[in-house]
Backbone as XML, in Angstrom:
<?xml version="1.0"?>
<chain id="A" units="angstrom">
  <residue number="1" name="MET">
    <atom name="N" x="105.093" y="-177.841" z="157.152"/>
    <atom name="CA" x="105.984" y="-176.435" z="156.972"/>
    <atom name="C" x="107.030" y="-176.311" z="158.434"/>
  </residue>
  <residue number="2" name="TYR">
    <atom name="N" x="106.806" y="-176.057" z="159.323"/>
    <atom name="CA" x="107.405" y="-176.235" z="160.340"/>
    <atom name="C" x="108.520" y="-177.186" z="160.752"/>
  </residue>
  <residue number="3" name="LYS">
    <atom name="N" x="107.975" y="-177.549" z="160.793"/>
    <atom name="CA" x="109.041" y="-179.658" z="160.780"/>
    <atom name="C" x="110.348" y="-179.143" z="159.435"/>
  </residue>
  <residue number="4" name="ARG">
    <atom name="N" x="109.686" y="-178.232" z="158.530"/>
    <atom name="CA" x="111.142" y="-178.876" z="157.594"/>
    <atom name="C" x="111.540" y="-177.922" z="157.623"/>
  </residue>
  <residue number="5" name="ILE">
    <atom name="N" x="111.054" y="-176.978" z="158.511"/>
    <atom name="CA" x="112.243" y="-175.724" z="158.995"/>
    <atom name="C" x="113.497" y="-175.569" z="160.018"/>
  </residue>
  <residue number="6" name="ARG">
    <atom name="N" x="112.660" y="-176.387" z="160.895"/>
    <atom name="CA" x="113.604" y="-176.386" z="161.478"/>
    <atom name="C" x="114.604" y="-177.713" z="160.954"/>
  </residue>
  <residue number="7" name="GLU">
    <atom name="N" x="114.388" y="-178.660" z="160.261"/>
    <atom name="CA" x="115.593" y="-179.738" z="159.718"/>
    <atom name="C" x="116.346" y="-179.375" z="158.528"/>
  </residue>
  <residue number="8" name="LEU">
    <atom name="N" x="116.058" y="-178.605" z="158.157"/>
    <atom name="CA" x="116.975" y="-177.653" z="157.335"/>
    <atom name="C" x="117.920" y="-176.493" z="157.830"/>
  </residue>
  <residue number="9" name="ARG">
    <atom name="N" x="116.949" y="-175.827" z="159.194"/>
    <atom name="CA" x="118.454" y="-175.249" z="160.251"/>
    <atom name="C" x="119.833" y="-176.883" z="160.818"/>
  </residue>
  <residue number="10" name="GLU">
    <atom name="N" x="118.920" y="-177.401" z="161.188"/>
    <atom name="CA" x="119.824" y="-178.228" z="162.294"/>
    <atom name="C" x="120.911" y="-179.056" z="161.414"/>
  </residue>
  <residue number="11" name="ASP">
    <atom name="N" x="120.020" y="-179.504" z="160.287"/>
    <atom name="CA" x="120.468" y="-180.049" z="159.287"/>
    <atom name="C" x="122.219" y="-179.316" z="158.465"/>
  </residue>
  <residue number="12" name="SER">
    <atom name="N" x="121.943" y="-177.889" z="158.195"/>
    <atom name="CA" x="123.393" y="-176.859" z="158.570"/>
    <atom name="C" x="123.589" y="-176.404" z="159.103"/>
  </residue>
  <residue number="13" name="ASP">
    <atom name="N" x="123.559" y="-177.204" z="160.429"/>
    <atom name="CA" x="123.680" y="-176.920" z="161.618"/>
    <atom name="C" x="124.154" y="-175.732" z="162.606"/>
  </residue>
  <residue number="14" name="LYS">
    <atom name="N" x="122.880" y="-174.699" z="161.811"/>
    <atom name="CA" x="122.907" y="-173.091" z="162.344"/>
    <atom name="C" x="121.674" y="-173.227" z="163.799"/>
  </residue>
  <residue number="15" name="THR">
    <atom name="N" x="122.536" y="-172.032" z="164.473"/>
    <atom name="CA" x="120.894" y="-171.933" z="165.448"/>
    <atom name="C" x="120.244" y="-170.724" z="165.186"/>
  </residue>
  <residue number="16" name="GLN">
    <atom name="N" x="119.024" y="-170.831" z="165.608"/>
    <atom name="CA" x="117.719" y="-170.553" z="165.880"/>
    <atom name="C" x="118.805" y="-168.578" z="165.667"/>
  </residue>
  <residue number="17" name="LYS">
    <atom name="N" x="119.406" y="-168.386" z="166.247"/>
    <atom name="CA" x="119.587" y="-167.129" z="166.716"/>
    <atom name="C" x="120.031" y="-166.554" z="165.075"/>
  </residue>
  <residue number="18" name="GLU">
    <atom name="N" x="120.983" y="-167.290" z="164.712"/>
    <atom name="CA" x="121.630" y="-166.758" z="162.949"/>
    <atom name="C" x="120.930" y="-166.936" z="162.372"/>
  </residue>
  <residue number="19" name="LEU">
    <atom name="N" x="120.432" y="-167.735" z="162.320"/>
    <atom name="CA" x="118.699" y="-167.192" z="161.279"/>
    <atom name="C" x="118.276" y="-166.041" z="161.505"/>
  </residue>
  <residue number="20" name="ALA">
    <atom name="N" x="116.822" y="-166.041" z="162.779"/>
    <atom name="CA" x="116.730" y="-164.444" z="162.922"/>
    <atom name="C" x="117.428" y="-163.914" z="162.526"/>
  </residue>
  <residue number="21" name="SER">
    <atom name="N" x="118.820" y="-163.838" z="162.387"/>
    <atom name="CA" x="119.980" y="-162.438" z="162.426"/>
    <atom name="C" x="119.411" y="-163.072" z="160.420"/>
  </residue>
  <residue number="22" name="VAL">
    <atom name="N" x="119.551" y="-163.454" z="160.021"/>
    <atom name="CA" x="119.656" y="-163.810" z="158.096"/>
    <atom name="C" x="118.367" y="-162.700" z="158.017"/>
  </residue>
  <residue number="23" name="LEU">
    <atom name="N" x="117.231" y="-163.614" z="159.023"/>
    <atom name="CA" x="115.713" y="-163.052" z="158.243"/>
    <atom name="C" x="115.686" y="-162.045" z="158.688"/>
  </residue>
  <residue number="24" name="HIS">
    <atom name="N" x="116.595" y="-160.841" z="159.929"/>
    <atom name="CA" x="116.093" y="-159.925" z="159.979"/>
    <atom name="C" x="115.178" y="-159.902" z="160.649"/>
  </residue>
  <residue number="25" name="CYS">
    <atom name="N" x="114.926" y="-160.780" z="161.791"/>
    <atom name="CA" x="113.559" y="-161.031" z="163.318"/>
    <atom name="C" x="114.644" y="-161.897" z="164.072"/>
  </residue>
  <residue number="26" name="SER">
    <atom name="N" x="113.281" y="-161.497" z="165.711"/>
    <atom name="CA" x="114.285" y="-161.739" z="166.610"/>
    <atom name="C" x="114.625" y="-163.266" z="166.845"/>
  </residue>
  <residue number="27" name="GLN">
    <atom name="N" x="115.139" y="-163.387" z="167.487"/>
    <atom name="CA" x="115.231" y="-165.410" z="167.778"/>
    <atom name="C" x="113.665" y="-165.882" z="167.943"/>
  </residue>
  <residue number="28" name="GLN">
    <atom name="N" x="112.658" y="-165.298" z="169.017"/>
    <atom name="CA" x="112.366" y="-165.401" z="169.709"/>
    <atom name="C" x="110.858" y="-165.961" z="168.670"/>
  </residue>
  <residue number="29" name="VAL">
    <atom name="N" x="110.851" y="-164.942" z="167.421"/>
    <atom name="CA" x="110.361" y="-164.782" z="166.238"/>
    <atom name="C" x="109.949" y="-166.630" z="165.893"/>
  </residue>
  <residue number="30" name="TYR">
    <atom name="N" x="111.784" y="-165.979" z="165.641"/>
    <atom name="CA" x="111.708" y="-167.511" z="164.156"/>
    <atom name="C" x="111.903" y="-168.379" z="165.229"/>
  </residue>
  <residue number="31" name="SER">
    <atom name="N" x="111.694" y="-168.646" z="166.620"/>
    <atom name="CA" x="111.483" y="-169.902" z="167.142"/>
    <atom name="C" x="110.426" y="-169.855" z="167.029"/>
  </residue>
  <residue number="32" name="ASN">
    <atom name="N" x="108.769" y="-169.074" z="167.342"/>
    <atom name="CA" x="107.538" y="-169.248" z="166.756"/>
    <atom name="C" x="107.179" y="-169.928" z="165.165"/>
  </residue>
  <residue number="33" name="TYR">
    <atom name="N" x="108.130" y="-169.374" z="164.720"/>
    <atom name="CA" x="107.902" y="-169.783" z="162.941"/>
    <atom name="C" x="107.643" y="-171.521" z="162.701"/>
  </residue>
  <residue number="34" name="GLU">
    <atom name="N" x="109.527" y="-172.015" z="163.411"/>
    <atom name="CA" x="109.193" y="-173.316" z="163.920"/>
    <atom name="C" x="108.226" y="-173.891" z="164.260"/>
  </residue>
  <residue number="35" name="LEU">
    <atom name="N" x="108.049" y="-173.950" z="165.693"/>
    <atom name="CA" x="106.719" y="-174.326" z="166.273"/>
    <atom name="C" x="105.099" y="-173.989" z="166.119"/>
  </residue>
  <residue number="36" name="GLY">
    <atom name="N" x="105.041" y="-173.446" z="164.941"/>
    <atom name="CA" x="103.626" y="-173.179" z="164.302"/>
    <atom name="C" x="103.132" y="-172.245" z="164.866"/>
  </residue>
  <residue number="37" name="GLN">
    <atom name="N" x="103.271" y="-171.157" z="165.790"/>
    <atom name="CA" x="103.683" y="-170.870" z="166.070"/>
    <atom name="C" x="102.725" y="-169.522" z="165.924"/>
  </residue>
  <residue number="38" name="ARG">
    <atom name="N" x="103.578" y="-169.278" z="164.719"/>
    <atom name="CA" x="103.348" y="-167.823" z="164.590"/>
    <atom name="C" x="103.041" y="-168.470" z="162.435"/>
  </residue>
  <residue number="39" name="ASP">
    <atom name="N" x="102.703" y="-167.965" z="162.090"/>
    <atom name="CA" x="102.474" y="-168.165" z="160.170"/>
    <atom name="C" x="104.563" y="-167.350" z="159.732"/>
  </residue>
  <residue number="40" name="VAL">
    <atom name="N" x="104.012" y="-168.159" z="158.620"/>
    <atom name="CA" x="105.627" y="-167.758" z="158.497"/>
    <atom name="C" x="104.717" y="-166.667" z="157.544"/>
  </residue>
  <residue number="41" name="PRO">
    <atom name="N" x="105.343" y="-165.384" z="157.130"/>
    <atom name="CA" x="105.018" y="-164.336" z="155.939"/>
    <atom name="C" x="105.731" y="-165.070" z="154.710"/>
  </residue>
  <residue number="42" name="THR">
    <atom name="N" x="105.453" y="-164.794" z="153.353"/>
    <atom name="CA" x="105.760" y="-165.040" z="152.438"/>
    <atom name="C" x="107.047" y="-164.611" z="152.263"/>
  </residue>
  <residue number="43" name="ASP">
    <atom name="N" x="107.681" y="-162.798" z="152.594"/>
    <atom name="CA" x="108.977" y="-163.042" z="151.874"/>
    <atom name="C" x="109.644" y="-163.772" z="153.055"/>
  </residue>
  <residue number="44" name="ILE">
    <atom name="N" x="109.502" y="-163.960" z="154.655"/>
    <atom name="CA" x="110.175" y="-164.879" z="155.171"/>
    <atom name="C" x="110.497" y="-166.252" z="154.388"/>
  </residue>
  <residue number="45" name="LEU">
    <atom name="N" x="109.803" y="-166.643" z="153.937"/>
    <atom name="CA" x="109.289" y="-168.241" z="153.580"/>
    <atom name="C" x="110.883" y="-167.984" z="151.902"/>
  </residue>
  <residue number="46" name="ILE">
    <atom name="N" x="110.512" y="-167.182" z="151.306"/>
    <atom name="CA" x="111.184" y="-167.106" z="150.054"/>
    <atom name="C" x="112.619" y="-166.877" z="150.876"/>
  </residue>
  <residue number="47" name="LYS">
    <atom name="N" x="113.064" y="-166.243" z="152.256"/>
    <atom name="CA" x="114.423" y="-166.079" z="152.063"/>
    <atom name="C" x="115.097" y="-167.522" z="152.882"/>
  </residue>
  <residue number="48" name="ILE">
    <atom name="N" x="114.159" y="-167.972" z="153.383"/>
    <atom name="CA" x="114.324" y="-169.454" z="153.744"/>
    <atom name="C" x="115.215" y="-169.982" z="152.475"/>
  </residue>
  <residue number="49" name="ALA">
    <atom name="N" x="113.494" y="-169.905" z="151.902"/>
    <atom name="CA" x="113.801" y="-171.544" z="150.623"/>
    <atom name="C" x="115.553" y="-170.329" z="149.815"/>
  </residue>
  <residue number="50" name="LYS">
    <atom name="N" x="115.472" y="-169.236" z="150.128"/>
    <atom name="CA" x="117.036" y="-169.061" z="149.006"/>
    <atom name="C" x="117.816" y="-169.402" z="150.051"/>
  </residue>
  <residue number="51" name="TYR">
    <atom name="N" x="118.243" y="-168.760" z="150.848"/>
    <atom name="CA" x="118.976" y="-168.799" z="152.240"/>
    <atom name="C" x="119.988" y="-170.276" z="152.201"/>
  </residue>
  <residue number="52" name="TYR">
    <atom name="N" x="118.729" y="-171.536" z="151.519"/>
    <atom name="CA" x="118.992" y="-173.260" z="151.582"/>
    <atom name="C" x="119.019" y="-173.737" z="150.734"/>
  </residue>
  <residue number="53" name="GLY">
    <atom name="N" x="118.991" y="-172.883" z="149.380"/>
    <atom name="CA" x="118.940" y="-173.071" z="148.286"/>
    <atom name="C" x="117.931" y="-174.476" z="147.597"/>
  </residue>
  <residue number="54" name="VAL">
    <atom name="N" x="116.939" y="-174.529" z="148.409"/>
    <atom name="CA" x="115.820" y="-175.252" z="147.907"/>
    <atom name="C" x="114.420" y="-174.178" z="147.733"/>
  </residue>
  <residue number="55" name="SER">
    <atom name="N" x="113.494" y="-175.106" z="146.803"/>
    <atom name="CA" x="111.861" y="-174.767" z="146.885"/>
    <atom name="C" x="111.185" y="-174.416" z="147.589"/>
  </residue>
  <residue number="56" name="THR">
    <atom name="N" x="110.372" y="-173.110" z="147.636"/>
    <atom name="CA" x="109.265" y="-173.040" z="148.618"/>
    <atom name="C" x="107.886" y="-174.185" z="148.967"/>
  </residue>
  <residue number="57" name="ASP">
    <atom name="N" x="107.818" y="-175.202" z="147.709"/>
    <atom name="CA" x="107.257" y="-175.944" z="147.432"/>
    <atom name="C" x="107.505" y="-177.163" z="148.626"/>
  </residue>
  <residue number="58" name="TYR">
    <atom name="N" x="109.314" y="-177.065" z="148.552"/>
    <atom name="CA" x="110.035" y="-178.484" z="149.550"/>
    <atom name="C" x="109.372" y="-177.765" z="150.984"/>
  </residue>
  <residue number="59" name="ILE">
    <atom name="N" x="109.777" y="-176.445" z="151.216"/>
    <atom name="CA" x="109.163" y="-176.251" z="152.249"/>
    <atom name="C" x="108.046" y="-176.525" z="153.130"/>
  </residue>
  <residue number="60" name="LEU">
    <atom name="N" x="107.424" y="-175.987" z="151.910"/>
    <atom name="CA" x="105.706" y="-175.774" z="152.296"/>
    <atom name="C" x="105.160" y="-177.931" z="152.125"/>
  </residue>
  <residue number="61" name="GLY">
    <atom name="N" x="105.867" y="-178.530" z="151.842"/>
    <atom name="CA" x="105.307" y="-179.558" z="151.844"/>
    <atom name="C" x="105.046" y="-180.868" z="150.873"/>
  </residue>
  <residue number="62" name="LEU">
    <atom name="N" x="104.739" y="-179.645" z="149.401"/>
    <atom name="CA" x="103.871" y="-179.300" z="148.343"/>
    <atom name="C" x="104.773" y="-180.146" z="147.302"/>
  </residue>
  <residue number="63" name="SER">
    <atom name="N" x="106.168" y="-181.027" z="147.959"/>
    <atom name="CA" x="106.734" y="-181.148" z="146.878"/>
    <atom name="C" x="108.240" y="-182.147" z="148.092"/>
  </residue>
  <residue number="64" name="ASP">
    <atom name="N" x="108.681" y="-183.688" z="147.755"/>
    <atom name="CA" x="110.420" y="-183.656" z="148.257"/>
    <atom name="C" x="110.937" y="-183.194" z="147.787"/>
  </residue>
  <residue number="65" name="LYS">
    <atom name="N" x="110.966" y="-183.199" z="145.926"/>
    <atom name="CA" x="112.275" y="-181.965" z="145.373"/>
    <atom name="C" x="112.807" y="-181.344" z="146.209"/>
  </residue>
  <residue number="66" name="ARG">
    <atom name="N" x="113.764" y="-180.861" z="146.526"/>
    <atom name="CA" x="114.714" y="-179.735" z="147.731"/>
    <atom name="C" x="115.049" y="-179.517" z="146.153"/>
  </residue>
</chain>
């Protein structure tokens, strides 16, 4: 899951700071999500999926279909 979050961000040419702003968290917290050092709360997971227009199943690695 963490790898996909990072790939989605990099593919959209966004910085961690930009995503943190969208998610209303600090850049450090967002970085911890990408590194797998902090669990991604369900509400944040849903916001990330909506932001990128992908399913939560894709982010979680349950599906390869975006």
